[in-house]
N, C-alpha and C positions, 0 to 999 in steps of 0.2 A: 422233861414232864414229871407234870404234877403229879402227886401219891394222892389219891380216894381218901380225908381222914377225916373221922370222927368230927372233929371239929370244926373242919369247912362244912364238913355233912350238915351239921344240927344248924349254922350259919343260915343256909342253905332251906332249909325247912323252917325254919323259922321266918324265913324272906318270904316263903310258900305260904305260910299259912297268916301270917298277922295281913300283908300288906296286896291285897286278894287282885287287884289290877297295876300291878309292877312283877318287872323279869327278875330275872336272877343271873350273874356271872356262870360261864361254863367253870367247869374244876377241875375237869381232868382230859387231856386226848389219848386215846388209845385204841388198841384194834379194837375189832364188835367181840361184847365181854356177853350179850345178850342178846336173844332177836325178842321185840316185845311186840304184840297186834296191838292196835285200835280200830274198834271199830264203829262207825259214829262219827262223822267230824261236827258237833254241836258243841254246844257253850260248855260239856263237857270233856266229851271228847277231844276237841282241839286244843284245848288246856293240857289235855293231859299230855298227849302226843308231843308237845312244846318245851312241856316242862319238861319230861323225863328227857328229850335231848341237851337242853341246856345245863340239865345237872351232871352227865355223862354222858359228853359223844360215843365211848365210849358202847355206847346201846344202841345197836340198832330199831331204830322203831320205824314202826309201818304204819301210818293212818290209811285204811279200806273205810271208803262211802262213794254210796252212788251214784251221788248227782254228783253233776261238776262245780257247783256252785253251791254255797249256803243261804238261805233266808232266816232272815230270823223273825223270830215269833215277836221276841219285845220290838214294839215302837213299828208293827205289826199295824193296832188299830189306827196308827194318824194316816196310814196308807186310805182306808176304810174313809176315812173322813177328808182327804183332800191336803189333811196338814203335810204330807209327804208324800216323795212317790214308792216304787218298791227298789229299785235303781239304790235308793239311801242303804236299804237296809240288806241287797244283795251283796255276798264276800267269795272271792276264789280262795283259794291253798295257795297260792305262790308264794305266800308267806312263812308258810310252815316249812315248804324244800327251801327255803334262803335259810334255813335253822336246821339243816338236814335230815326232815321227815320225808320218809319216804311217802307220795303218794299214788293211790292205787284207787284208780274208780272200778269200783266195782262192788256188786249186789251178792254179801254173802248170807249162804241160803242154806247150811250144814255146818255144823259145828260138835266135834270128836274132842272133847278134854282128856279124851286118855288114849289119845295118838297124837294130841297137840296138835291138833289140826285144824283149818278151818276149807273154804270151798265156796266159791264163788259161783255168781252163773253165767261167767266170761270161761269156764270151766279151769282154772286157776285155782293150785291146791296152795295152799301156803300156812306153816310151819311155826308153833312159835314157844317159846317157854312161859313165857306169859301173856296172856288176851287183859284186855278191856273192851269190855260193852259198854259202848253209851247208846243207847236204840232208841232212845223216846216214851214216849205211846202208844196204844196201842187204843181201838177205840167198839163197845162191845155193843154193836149195831143188836142187837137184842136186846138192847135198853130199853129201849120204847117200842112197842106193836106199834108196825106199820111199816116204819123208819128202815131205812136199808144203805149199807154204803153208795149203790147205783144214784138216792133219792139225793144223799149228798154230794154226789155230784153234778147232780142235772138243777135242783129245785130245794135244796133246803142246805146249803152249803156251813161247813164249821168252821172252817178256816182258822183250824187249829195246829194246822201245819199250813204257815206262809207262803203263799207262791200263787198260781194257779186261782186254788179257792177266793183268795184275799180279794183278786181283780174281781174276781162274780161277784160275792159279797157287795165290794165299794157299787161296782156298775150295776145290782141291783136296788140299792139305794139310792141311788142318782135318779133312778126310772120309777122311783116310787112316788107318787102325785103327794099335793100338798095336804092336809086329812086321811092319808093313808095311816096304817097300823104296821109296826115294824118290831117282830118279836123273837127275846136271846132264849132258848132252855137254855139254861145256866143248870149244868152234871151235877150228881151227888160228890159227895168229896168219899175221897182222893182223886184230884184231877189238876193237872198240867196251870201250872201261871193262879193260886187262887183268885187274886182280883181282878184277872183276865175282863170276864163277862162283864163286872160292873165297871173299869176302865172304858170297854166297849160301848158299851150304852151310851157311858156321854161323848163316847167322838161319834156314834149314829145321831145323837142330837146335836152337838156341835155344827155336824154336814147339813142339819136340815134346818137348825138354826137360821145359820148367815148365807142358805142356797135362796129362804125363805118361804119356805113349807112347815110354817110355824101352827099351823091347825094341827099337824103330827103328832103323834104319841107312838111311845118306845116304852114296851109291856120286857119284864122281864118273869121268865115264870121259872120259881126256881124251888130244886129239889131238897132241898133244908133249910132249915131258919132263920141262919143266921151265916154271915158272908163276912168274910176280910176285910178289913179297914170302911166299914159299914157307916158307921156314922160316922166319919167326914167323906163317905161316896154321897149320903143323903143330903147331908149340906151343900155341898156343893151343885149335886143335881140343883135342886133348890134354887141355890143363888143366881148358878145359869140358866136354868133351864124350865123356870117356876115350874108346873107340872106336867110338862111335855113325857118326863118318864116317871113310870110305875112299876113299884117292887112289888109281887108278891111270894112271900116264902112259902116252903111246903102244906104250913098247915093254914094260909091262909088264903086258897084258890090255887096256887103256883104248881101242885104235885101233876104232874102227865100220866097220863092214864095211857094214849095210844095218840098216836096221829097218822089223820090221811090227807097224807102226798098233795093227790091230786086236787084238794079243797084249800090247802095252802093252810092247815086249820089241825089248832093243837087241841086234842082230849083233854079234857080238864076233870079231878073227880071231881070239882063244884060246876065250871061251867068251859064252854067251848072257847076257844078263842080263831077268828080269823085272821091271818097276815097278810101283807102287800108284800112284804117281807121276812121270812123264817130263817134264822140263824137256830139251827139246833145243833150244841156241844153233847156228845153224848156221854153217857159214861165210861173212863179208862180204864188201864189194866196198862203194863208193862209191853214196852213196844215187843212186833213180831219175831221179832231171832228171839228177844228171852225164852219168850214160849216155844219156839222149836229149840232151841237149844238146855229145855230142860234146865233155866237157871230160874222161876219164877214157882212160888208154890201156890198151894190154891187160892189166896186169898187175890192172885193175878197179876201181884210184885215178887220184887226178887227179893229173897233176905241174904244179907249181907252182914261179914262183922261190921259193923258198924266207926271199931276204932283203924281202918282200913277201906275197909268196899270189896272184900275179898268175898265170893261170893261163899255160902255155908252150903252149899248145895256141891261146887264141884271147883278141886283145889286149883290155883294158879291162873285165877279167872274171877277179872274185878268187876263188878259192876256197879255206875255211876249212872249221878243227874233221874231222871222221870221215872223212871226204873227199877229204883232202887227203895229198900225199905232204909229209910235212916232216919228214925226215931220223930222226932220235935221237928227236922228240916223239910221246909213244905218241900213243894215240886217246881225249884224255878231257876230263872239261868243260872243269876248268883249264886243259889246253892252247888248247882252241877259244876260251876268254875270253882267251887272252892273244896267240892268233893274232889276233882281233876288233879289238884296239885295235893290235895292228903295221898290220895290211892297212888300219885307221881310219887311221892316222897317217897312211899312206904315199900314199893318196887324197886325202887334204885336203891334202901337201902338194903332190902334182900339178894341184888344184886353186889354189892361190893359188902356182904358180908358181915353186915352193919346191921345195930337195933336202932327203929326210926325212934325221932323221937314222939314226945304226947302231941297227940294231933290236936286241931284247932281250924276250927269252923266260922265262916260267920255269912247271913245271908240283908241282903238291905237290897227293896224292892220298892220302888217307884209308878206311878200312878199318874198321866195327865187327867183330868177331867173337862180343861178348857183352856185356850189360848190363854198365859201369864196368872193358872193355875194348876201347882202341882200336889199331890200328897207322899206323905212314903211311912215303910214300918223298919226299922232293921232290928238285928238279932245277934247277937254272940251265941256260942254253943260251945259245950263241955262234952266230955265223955262221961258218964256216971252208972257205975254200975252198967259196962257192959254198952249201953246207950246213949246215944247223943240226944240232950238235954237241953233246952235254954237256958244262958248266963242270967240270971236273978240282978234288976236294976241295969241289964246292957242292951243298950239299944231302943227300942218304944217307937212309938211312933209320933206323926206328923201333931201339933198343939189346936184341939177342937178350937175352931174362933181367932181363927190366927190372921194378921194384916195381910192383905191385900201385898203386900211389897212379902211377905214369907211367902206365902204360895206363890209369889212370881219365884224366889230366889228355889223353891221346891223344884219348881219346872226344867231350871235351868240347866239345875241339880242333875235331873233327870237327864236330861240331853249329854249332859255331861258326863255321867255315868256311861249310857250308851258308849259314845263315843270309846270311851278308857276302857272296856271292856273288848269293843269287837280289834279293837288295835293290840290288847292284852293278850285275845286270841289267835289276831292273823295277823298281825304286825311283824 
């Protein structure tokens, strides 16, 4: 049996931090050392569970997820435009089982940090030594007067969780007549996937253009005055779709006062906008479980020790992904992947009685504006004064006015990134 030593662990941790979508070998084979429960099987939770088990097979790792399959938000905009099918972004947890992760399909409804136990809607009780919570986001339905969760399910889907609403929004767009208007209400910061609404506008226009509905309009009503990769998006919209896409910032008529669901109308502070398709993306907060578990503060998000993502409210509970407050890191799938690996490294070190190395964090976000046209933003982060901050000069944006060949390479990179990261999660 191999011993778990600091030299091997440092090599392991370096691989986890520096290579965002590659695995690392198991270090030890031993009896059960500790019980770690991971709640939520998305970009953060799945990778954390896998890397914990690969780091030390002696750790009992249980992933609890209410769904039997995971449907990825990244690349879901391409389902709306018809560039791909939902099946292509849907994954099972069989790969994690093969790594020794125990998979439980259950919805956790209660967390007791003092008893170190969680309860599921099944009635099952699960005990842990360490708990990782990756609950994603929930929505502030009260954010827009007149809007509701029911309205989102039936008439104005947000589709910010991929699955049935993705299909509903796709079908609504297909049914829209030529000359119709599709409205996207982009939320205030912070929210999951900062470039997402603007890629979605491009994918709306992509469908409309190639289906011959060229007299149609896509209007973005934004609750802020700037957005991620703004110059690149606006340049790409103009290049491929002419004047089909119109963006209105908060100070330029984008601010929403209320929503008339029956009339499919957004009531703005400047003018009202009626849509044939209305995609309302609500303001957001940490996922429901984070709220009921008392892991969120007054901001609606979860404060953590940004060196390792342990909750600053409850000891031995880690919060990763969109729900946590992670300094300069955006709320993205790649950021969650990076955070899951940092948390896994720290938990494995604690269990084995050694100190974890200095953390490293990365993020890359691709957006596809049109077939053959991709853009990206990348960043490397470090811990400074207890907060995650970007490393100056590391990463950056796609260049403006790049050639068609460069944009085509970026689109291929976007699809390659997706294949690699889901293989990292579920392979």
